C-alpha positions as CSV (number, residue, x, y, z in Angstrom):
1,M,53.4,-79.9,-114.0
2,S,50.9,-77.8,-115.8
3,D,51.7,-75.8,-118.9
4,I,49.9,-72.8,-117.3
5,R,52.0,-71.5,-114.4
6,I,50.7,-68.4,-112.6
7,L,52.7,-66.5,-110.0
8,I,50.7,-64.7,-107.2
9,V,52.7,-62.5,-104.9
10,E,50.6,-61.4,-102.0
11,D,51.4,-61.2,-98.3
12,D,47.8,-61.0,-97.1
13,P,46.5,-64.6,-97.0
14,F,42.9,-63.6,-97.4
15,I,43.6,-61.5,-100.5
16,A,45.8,-64.3,-101.8
17,M,42.9,-66.7,-101.4
18,D,40.6,-64.3,-103.3
19,I,43.1,-64.1,-106.2
20,E,43.6,-67.9,-106.1
21,A,39.8,-68.5,-106.2
22,A,39.4,-66.1,-109.2
23,V,42.1,-67.8,-111.2
24,A,41.0,-71.3,-110.1
25,E,37.4,-70.5,-111.2
26,Q,38.7,-69.6,-114.6
27,F,41.2,-72.4,-115.1
28,G,40.4,-75.1,-112.6
29,D,43.1,-77.8,-112.3
30,S,44.7,-76.8,-115.7
31,A,46.8,-74.1,-114.0
32,E,49.5,-74.4,-111.5
33,L,49.4,-71.5,-109.0
34,I,52.6,-70.5,-107.3
35,I,51.7,-68.3,-104.3
36,V,54.4,-66.5,-102.4
37,E,54.3,-63.7,-99.8
38,S,57.8,-62.2,-100.0
39,V,60.2,-60.5,-102.5
40,A,62.6,-63.4,-102.0
41,G,60.0,-66.0,-102.8
42,A,58.9,-63.9,-105.8
43,R,62.5,-63.7,-107.1
44,L,62.9,-67.4,-106.8
45,A,59.6,-68.2,-108.6
46,A,60.2,-65.6,-111.3
47,A,63.4,-67.4,-112.2
48,S,61.3,-70.3,-113.6
49,Q,59.0,-70.4,-116.6
50,L,55.7,-68.6,-115.9
51,S,52.6,-67.9,-118.0
52,C,51.8,-64.7,-116.1
53,A,52.1,-63.1,-112.7
54,L,50.0,-61.0,-110.3
55,L,52.2,-58.9,-108.0
56,D,51.3,-56.9,-104.9
57,I,53.7,-54.1,-104.6
58,D,54.4,-54.0,-100.9
59,V,55.1,-57.5,-99.5
60,V,57.3,-59.2,-97.0
61,G,60.9,-58.0,-97.6
62,G,60.1,-54.9,-99.6
63,K,58.6,-53.9,-102.9
64,T,58.3,-56.1,-106.0
65,F,59.6,-53.7,-108.6
66,D,62.8,-55.6,-109.3
67,V,60.7,-58.8,-109.8
68,A,58.5,-56.8,-112.1
69,T,61.5,-55.5,-114.1
70,S,62.8,-59.1,-114.4
71,L,59.3,-60.3,-115.7
72,L,59.2,-57.4,-118.1
73,Q,62.6,-58.3,-119.5
74,S,61.7,-62.0,-119.9
75,G,58.4,-61.1,-121.7
76,T,56.2,-62.6,-119.0
77,P,52.8,-60.9,-118.8
78,F,52.0,-59.5,-115.3
79,A,49.9,-57.0,-113.5
80,F,50.3,-55.2,-110.3
81,V,47.4,-55.9,-107.8
82,S,47.9,-53.3,-105.1
83,G,46.4,-50.8,-102.8
84,S,49.3,-48.4,-103.7
85,A,48.7,-45.6,-106.1
86,P,49.7,-46.2,-109.7
87,N,52.0,-43.1,-109.4
88,D,54.1,-45.1,-106.8
89,V,55.2,-47.3,-109.6
90,P,58.6,-46.4,-111.2
91,K,58.2,-44.7,-114.6
92,S,59.8,-47.7,-116.4
93,L,56.9,-49.9,-115.1
94,R,53.9,-47.5,-115.5
95,D,52.7,-49.1,-118.7
96,V,52.0,-52.3,-116.8
97,R,48.4,-53.3,-116.1
98,F,47.4,-52.0,-112.6
99,L,44.5,-53.6,-110.7
100,R,43.7,-51.5,-107.7
101,K,42.6,-53.1,-104.4
102,P,39.8,-53.8,-103.7
103,F,39.6,-55.6,-107.1
104,S,36.8,-57.7,-108.6
105,T,37.4,-61.3,-109.3
106,R,36.2,-60.6,-112.8
107,E,39.2,-58.1,-113.3
108,I,41.6,-60.8,-112.1
109,A,40.1,-63.5,-114.3
110,S,40.0,-61.2,-117.3
111,F,43.6,-60.2,-117.0
112,V,44.8,-63.8,-116.5
113,S,42.8,-65.0,-119.5
114,S,44.1,-62.3,-121.8
115,A,47.7,-62.8,-120.5
116,I,47.5,-66.6,-121.1
117,K,46.3,-66.1,-124.6
118,V,49.3,-63.7,-125.2
119,A,51.8,-66.0,-123.6
């Protein structure tokens, strides 16, 4: 198991592949990518040790705000990667990095690199 564990929560397989490619290009095989498409999968993955996370807001089973709150409480760096508006995020989570879709792979790689250095 890698020391770098990155959670990607995205229900669109093509977008998930784009995020995965951006992270893999930056970290190669040195990072373990955990890709889930649902709130339930995200909750399960977030219960383990993570280096950082990238969360779509609207996924299978609802919104990821409770997962985001859990990550915030555990001190795990994360960003929302979403087509939703930043104002749709609850006030308690509005200071979290928000990458709006369509994103650039450079934005994803930059966030993950800085998050890993912080973690």
